[in-house]
C-alpha positions in Angstrom: -49.1 -4.8 36.5 -47.3 -2.8 33.9 -44.4 -4.6 32.2 -41.0 -3.0 31.8 -40.8 -0.2 29.2 -39.5 -0.9 25.7 -36.2 0.6 26.4 -35.6 -1.5 29.4 -36.8 -4.6 27.5 -34.2 -3.9 24.8 -31.5 -3.8 27.5 -32.9 -7.0 28.9 -32.4 -8.8 25.6 -28.8 -7.7 25.5 -28.1 -8.6 29.1 -29.8 -12.0 28.8 -27.6 -12.9 25.9 -24.6 -11.6 27.8 -25.3 -13.7 30.9 -26.7 -16.8 29.3 -23.7 -18.9 29.9 -22.8 -17.4 33.3 -24.5 -19.1 36.2 -24.0 -17.6 39.6 -23.3 -20.9 41.5 -23.5 -18.9 44.8 -24.8 -20.4 48.0 -27.2 -18.6 50.4 -24.2 -18.2 52.8 -22.2 -16.4 50.1 -25.1 -14.2 49.4 -25.7 -13.3 53.1 -22.1 -12.2 53.3 -23.0 -9.4 50.9 -25.8 -8.1 53.0 -25.3 -5.6 56.0 -26.2 -7.3 59.2 -28.2 -4.3 60.4 -30.7 -4.4 57.5 -34.3 -4.8 58.5 -34.9 -7.8 56.2 -33.5 -9.6 53.2 -35.5 -11.1 50.4 -34.0 -13.7 48.0 -35.9 -14.0 44.7 -35.4 -17.1 42.6 -35.3 -16.8 38.8 -38.3 -19.1 38.8 -40.5 -16.5 40.7 -43.3 -15.0 38.8 -43.0 -11.3 39.6 -46.5 -10.6 38.2 -47.9 -12.3 41.3 -46.7 -9.5 43.5 -49.4 -6.8 44.2 -49.2 -3.7 42.1 -49.5 -1.6 45.3 -46.0 -2.3 46.3 -44.7 -0.4 43.2 -45.0 2.7 45.4 -42.2 1.3 47.6 -40.1 -0.9 45.3 -39.5 -0.5 41.6 -41.1 -3.6 40.2 -39.7 -2.9 36.7 -36.2 -3.5 38.3 -37.4 -6.7 39.9 -38.8 -7.8 36.5 -35.5 -7.0 34.8 -33.3 -8.8 37.4 -35.7 -11.7 37.5 -35.3 -12.4 33.8 -31.5 -12.8 34.3 -31.7 -15.2 37.3 -31.7 -15.0 41.1 -31.4 -11.7 42.8 -31.9 -10.2 46.3 -33.5 -7.1 47.8 -32.6 -5.8 51.2 -34.4 -3.1 53.2 -31.5 -0.9 54.6 -33.6 1.8 56.2 -36.6 4.2 55.8 -36.5 7.9 55.3 -38.7 9.3 58.1 -39.5 12.5 56.2 -41.4 10.8 53.4 -41.2 7.1 54.5 -39.5 6.0 51.3 -37.3 2.9 51.8 -33.6 2.6 51.0 -33.2 -0.7 49.1 -30.2 -2.7 48.1 -30.7 -4.8 45.0 -28.0 -7.6 44.7 -27.1 -9.7 41.7 -24.3 -12.0 40.7 -25.5 -12.0 37.1 -24.5 -8.5 36.2 -21.5 -6.2 36.3 -21.6 -2.5 37.0 -21.9 -1.6 33.3 -24.8 -3.9 32.8 -26.5 -2.7 36.0 -25.9 0.9 34.8 -27.8 0.1 31.6 -30.8 -1.1 33.5 -30.7 1.7 36.0 -30.4 4.6 33.6 -33.1 3.1 31.2 -35.5 2.3 34.0 -35.2 5.4 36.1 -34.8 7.6 33.0 -31.8 9.3 34.5 -28.1 10.1 33.9 -25.1 8.9 35.7 -21.8 10.0 37.2 -18.9 7.6 37.5 -17.0 7.3 40.7 -14.3 5.0 42.2 -16.6 2.2 43.2 -19.0 2.4 40.3 -21.7 4.9 39.3 -24.2 7.3 40.9 -27.6 7.7 39.2 -28.7 11.3 38.9 -32.1 12.7 37.9 -32.7 15.7 35.7 -32.7 18.0 38.7 -29.3 16.9 39.8 -30.5 14.8 42.7 -29.1 11.4 43.5 -31.6 8.5 43.1 -29.2 5.6 43.4 -25.7 4.2 43.4 -24.1 1.1 41.7 -21.0 -0.7 43.0 -19.4 -4.1 42.6 -17.1 -6.4 44.6 -16.2 -10.1 44.7 -18.3 -10.9 41.7 -21.4 -9.3 43.1 -23.1 -6.0 42.0 -25.5 -3.9 43.9 -27.8 -1.0 43.1 -28.8 1.0 46.2 -31.7 3.4 45.9 -32.6 6.5 47.9 -30.8 9.5 49.3 -27.4 8.8 50.8 -27.0 5.8 48.5 -23.4 6.8 47.6 -22.4 6.5 51.3 -24.3 3.2 51.6 -22.5 1.9 48.4 -19.1 2.8 49.9 -19.9 1.0 53.1 -21.1 -2.0 51.1 -17.8 -2.2 49.2 -16.0 -2.2 52.5 -18.4 -4.6 54.3 -16.7 -7.3 56.3 -18.2 -10.8 56.9 -18.5 -10.0 60.7 -20.7 -7.1 59.8 -22.9 -9.0 57.4 -25.9 -11.4 57.8 -23.3 -14.3 57.3 -22.2 -13.6 60.9 -25.7 -14.4 62.3 -25.4 -18.1 63.1 -29.1 -18.3 64.1 -30.2 -16.9 60.8 -27.8 -19.2 58.9 -29.2 -22.3 60.5 -32.6 -21.7 58.9 -31.6 -19.8 55.8 -31.3 -22.6 53.2 -34.3 -22.7 51.0 -35.1 -23.7 47.4 -38.3 -21.7 47.4 -39.2 -19.1 44.8 -39.2 -16.3 47.3 -37.4 -16.4 50.7 -37.6 -13.6 53.4 -34.9 -13.6 56.1 -35.4 -11.5 59.3 -32.5 -11.4 61.8 -32.6 -11.0 65.6 -31.5 -7.4 65.2 -34.8 -6.6 63.3 -36.9 -8.6 65.7 -35.3 -6.8 68.7 -36.0 -3.4 67.0 -39.7 -3.9 67.6 -39.1 -3.8 71.4 -37.6 -0.3 71.1 -40.1 1.3 68.7 -41.2 4.7 70.2 -44.9 4.9 71.0 -45.3 8.7 71.1 -46.8 9.0 67.6 -49.0 5.9 67.8 -52.7 5.7 68.5 -54.0 3.9 71.6 -55.1 1.0 69.4 -51.7 0.8 67.8 -49.9 0.9 71.1 -52.1 -2.0 72.3 -51.1 -4.0 69.2 -47.4 -3.2 69.6 -47.6 -4.3 73.3 -49.2 -7.6 72.3 -46.3 -8.1 69.8 -43.7 -7.3 72.4 -45.4 -9.8 74.8 -45.3 -12.5 72.1 -41.6 -11.8 71.4 -40.8 -12.1 75.1 -42.7 -15.4 75.3 -41.2 -17.0 72.1 -37.7 -15.5 72.5 -37.2 -15.4 68.7 -33.7 -15.3 67.3 -34.3 -15.5 63.5 -37.2 -15.9 61.1 -37.5 -17.3 57.6 -40.6 -17.0 55.4 -40.6 -19.0 52.1 -43.1 -19.1 49.2 -42.9 -22.0 46.8 -45.1 -22.5 43.7 -44.8 -25.9 42.0 -44.9 -26.5 38.2 -47.0 -29.6 38.5 -50.7 -29.8 37.6 -52.6 -28.8 39.6 -50.1 -26.3 40.9 -49.4 -26.3 44.6 -48.6 -23.0 46.5 -46.8 -23.5 49.8 -46.0 -21.0 52.5 -43.6 -21.9 55.2 -42.5 -20.0 58.3 -39.5 -21.2 60.3 -38.7 -19.6 63.6 -35.4 -20.1 65.4 -35.9 -19.6 69.1 -33.8 -19.5 72.2 -32.2 -22.8 73.3 -31.8 -23.9 69.7 -35.5 -24.6 69.4 -37.1 -24.3 66.0 -40.8 -23.8 65.1 -42.0 -24.6 61.6 -45.4 -23.7 60.2 -46.5 -24.7 56.7 -49.7 -24.2 54.7 -50.4 -25.3 51.2 -53.0 -24.5 48.6 -54.0 -26.4 45.4 -57.1 -26.3 43.2 -58.0 -27.9 39.9 -59.7 -24.7 38.7 -57.9 -21.8 40.3 -54.2 -21.1 39.6 -51.7 -19.5 42.0 -52.4 -16.2 40.1 -56.1 -16.6 40.9 -55.3 -17.2 44.5 -53.1 -14.1 44.8 -55.8 -12.0 42.9 -58.4 -13.3 45.4 -56.2 -12.1 48.3 -55.5 -8.8 46.7 -59.1 -8.1 45.8 -60.5 -9.1 49.2 -62.4 -12.1 47.9 -63.7 -10.7 44.6 -62.1 -13.1 42.1 -64.3 -12.3 39.1 
């Protein structure tokens, strides 16, 4: 994976010194109050997470240099707000309590190699063709950078977001959201229910069959919320643990955990093995 560019790295040094003494001290509930309830999923990334473990292929959908930059400064979050159906590019909301709008602007303009326009809530990021590629806004000690077309409208809605409209209003998701893992994925009932209304007109017969199996499983389990957590210990040998926790109807909870440890292979070797389809060397 390519590391951040030199210009971004220079900004990181400045931002790291700026935020060295400023811990976020925010709970997951506080964080969820900053995320629109209709998002498809939310990912909390701990400052301990090794971003290099993520597959390079996802760089087509998410700017890994930005994840690297925010990860250096501490915890951050990424939310999938929507998908542009014309080119299937995602609209993402990056959330941080470590940076203000000015600091996020330094990262955004250096990383995207773009200019900016100031507005009432913060800044819009503009490329050399005059097209908008992102927006930055702040509220209540949090700062977000939203990517994609229409990011200025999304930023305005985020500034005005009420708790009742956020993930913090989802009691089922809150009940399983607390995690000290390096990476935590939260999926609400709204996203799970969306699977049941996906149109099948453009799907192949095999894809429709898979979708119907998923719908049958959802109907059987009656899922209300899902948490997926990845934890990598610092002990020797390192232990990689993956946990899935599913909140179901009737306040039932299903928990599934799998762990991996090897005296020779590191967590990085394990992820490389998975990425390369079994060819570790």
